[in-house]
N, C-alpha and C positions, 0 to 999 in steps of 0.2 A: 419182781414182775414175771408173770407167766409169759412164755414166748408164744409167738404166733403159731409155732408148730403145734402146740397143744390144742389150738382152736381150729386147725386145719383138719383134725380128725373129728368125726361125728361123735358128739357126746350125748348121753342120755338126757331126756327132758327132766328138768328139775324145778323145784318150787320157786327158785329165784327167777327163772325164765318166765314162769306163769305169772309171777307178780309183775314183771316188766310189761307183759302183754296187757295185764289188767289195768295198768296205769295210763294206758293210751286213751286220750279223750278228744282227739281231733275230729273234725267233721268227716263224714264218711265219703264225701266227694270233694276232691280238690278243684280249684278253679280250672276251667277247661283248657286254658292256654298254658298251664304250667308245664305240661309234658312237651309242648312245642319247643321248649328251651333245651331239651335233651340232657337234662341234668342226671348224672348217675350217682349211685351209692355203692360203697364197698360194704358188703353185708357183714363183715367183721364188726361193724358198728353196732349191730343188733344180734350178736352171736348167741347170747343166752336165749333171746326170744326165738331165734331160728331153731335152736335145739328143742325148745318147748313146743312150738307150733309153727312148722314151716309154712304151710298154706296160709294160715291166718296172718303171719308176719308179712308175707309177700303181698297179701291184699292190702294191708295197712300202708306199706311202702307205695304201692300203686295209687291208693286213695290220696296220698299226700302230693302226688304229681311227679314222682320220679319215673323216668322213662328207661334208663339204662342201669344194668346191674353188673357189679363185679363180685364174684363169688369168693368165699373162703371156706369151702366145705367139700373139697375133693378127697376121696379115699377109695382106693382099689376099684377104680372104674365107675364109681357112683358119686353123686353130688347130693349132699345132705341126706344120704341114704336112698336116693331115688336113682333110677337109671337115667342116662342122658335124655332119652325120649320122654320119659315121665316128667322130668324136671323142666325141660324145654316147653312142653305143652302147658304146664302149670303157669309158667311165666308169661308165655305168649297169650294165653287166655285172659290175662290181666292187662293186656296192652303194654307189656314191657318187653325189652330185649336183653339178652345176655351178651355182653360185649367182652368181658374179661373174667379171668379166674386166677386166684392166687393158689399156688401149690408149691411144695417144697422139694428142692433137690439138695440133699445133704452133702456135707463135705466128703463123706466116704464115697460119694459118687452114685450114679444111677446105672443100673444094668440096661443094656440095649432093649431087653424084653420089657422092663418096667417103663422105660422111656416111650416105647411104642404104644404100650397100653394107655399111658397117660395122654399121649398125643391122639390116639384113636378115640378115646372117650371124649376129649375136648372137641375133636372134629365132629363127632356125632352130635354134641351139644350145640355146635355151630358158633363157637366163640371166635373172636378175631384175635384175642391176646391171651397168653398164659404167662403169669408173672411169678418170678422168684421173690418172695416177700421178706426174707429174714435170713440172717446169719447168726448162728448160736455163739455165745460168748467165747467158748473154747476154740472156735474156728477163726477168730479175728486175729490172724497172724499172716504175715506177708506170704509165706510159702503156701499156706492153706488157701488164702485168697487166690493165688495163682492157679492152684489145682482146681478150685471151684469154678473159676472163670473159664478154664479149659473145658470143664464139664458142661457149663452153661452154653458155650458155643456149640458143643455137640448136640445138646438138647434143642438148641435153636434151629439147627439144620434139620433135625427130625420133625420139628414143628412146622418149619417152612414147607417141607414136602407135603404137608397136609393143609396148607393154606393158613397157618396160624403164626402170628408174630410172638416170639418169646420176649421176655423183658425182665428188668430188675427194678425193684422198689427199694428206695433208700430209707435209712433212718438218719441219725446224726453221727454215729460212730465211724462211718466211712470217711468222715472229714477230719478225724483226729490224726495227728502225726504218729506214724508207726515206723520205727527203724529208719527215720529220716524221710519217710514217704507219706504222702497223703493218699490213702488207698483209692478214694474216688477219682482223683485226678491223675495219679501216677500208675494205677493198675487197672481200674475198671474202665475208664474212658478209652485209654489207648489199646487195651488188650481184648475188650469185648468187641466182637465183630459187629459193626454198626448195622450191617444188613440183617444179621441174625438175632440181635438182642437190642431192643429199644430200652430207653430209660423211662420209668414211671417216677416222676419227681414228686416227692412228698414235700409240699411247701412249708408245712409246720416244722418238720425235722431239719430241713435244709436251713430254714431261718434260725432255728435254735443252735445250729452249728456255725452261725455267723456268715452264711452264704447269701448272696444276692441272686435270686432266681433269674432276673433279667440279664445280669452279667453272665450267668451260666449259659443262657440261651444264645447270647451273642458269641460266646467262646465255642460252643458246640451246636451250631444251628442244625435243626432237623432231627436231633437225637432224642427229643422228649415228646413222644406221641401221646402220653397219658400224664395227667396231673392229679394228685391227691389234694383235695380242698379241705383243710381244717385250719381253724384260726387259733391264735394264742392271745392270752389276756395281757401279757406284758413283754416288753423288750428286755432281754437279759444279756449278760456277757455270754459268749459262746460256751457251750458245754457238750459233752459227748457221751454221757450216760443216758440211758433211755428212761428219763423221768418224764412222765406224761401228764402230770397234774395240772399243767397250764393250758391244756387243750380246751377249746370252747367252740361253740357253733360258728359256722362261717358268717362273717359280718358282725360278730359281736366282740371282736378283738382288734389287734393293731396291725395285722397284715394288710398291705395295700393290694388287694386282689385286682382292682381295676388296672393298676399300673402293670402288674404281672401279665394279666390277660391281654393287654394291649400288645404284648410281644409274642402272643401265642403262635402267630404265623412263622416268626423266626424260629421258635422252638420246635415247630412241626406238630404242635398239639392238635389232637383230634377228639379226645374225650376227657371229660372232667368227672371225678368221683368224689363225693362228699365222704368223709370218714371222721369218726370220733373214737379214738382208742379207748376212752373211758366209758363208752356206751352212755354218753350223756349224763354221767354221774348218777346212774340209776333211773334216768328218765330218757331212754334212747329215742323213743318216738317223738317226744316233745323237742329233743335236741335236733333231730333231723328235719322236723317241721320248721324250726327257726332257720336252719341253714337254707332250705329250699325257698322259703319266703324271702329271705335276704338276697339270695342269688337272683331270683326272678324279678324282684322289685327294685333292687338297689345296685346290683353289681353287673348283671348281664343285660339289663334293660337299657 
């Protein structure tokens, strides 16, 4: 599996991305009330299409009725190769808002200069959240986690000075036992400053690790301002390797989203983002269309 870090850098447009764009066949105008639900999308879901044609991909997302965006394309002060002002205008002109951005703080740490550049670029973009999305395999050790958590708290303080909430997005490996500890519960939750770092709970990965999101909300009320919405086809025994083959569109699997969202006030949840790690198995726009249709007609309605 390629890590998210590889997709947080801007890649050249390729033939695969062009093919993905060409396969999209949804209507050009979504029902008028879809955007009123405020459904968001993590653009990692359509990463190849975004590399191939950023303006065209954003228009398709807007046409489907998505209102909020979470980005996965920050590098050296730019977003998908555009300045913050350029990208913000492009999105706002399509009647969408940029709420959040995924960007990486590596285990080696981040310099004060780079942290400020990252914070300043995101502040100019006008995001409310900046999220750490991934930990590399070699860094999944107790002492490395502790070092990273300390760095994330520092970045969170820098972000807060600019009106941005820093956060952490989980997979399933954080719930595996490591040296007698469960990192998510024994390191992340107690050592991350709740004021500086919120949690973006990925419902698919938490479920694959055998966790009950509602129980998590009750144990840590107010800590989960963002949720990642993606479904799974099957219930399986808990596992901790990042195997993503079971991802499917929201509402087409076995996760009980209504039960989870009924507890969103306890969780402190403010925003929901659809995500599909597999890019819809080659049909990203069809996949995200299914998700928003199911959300607005069956789950949120």
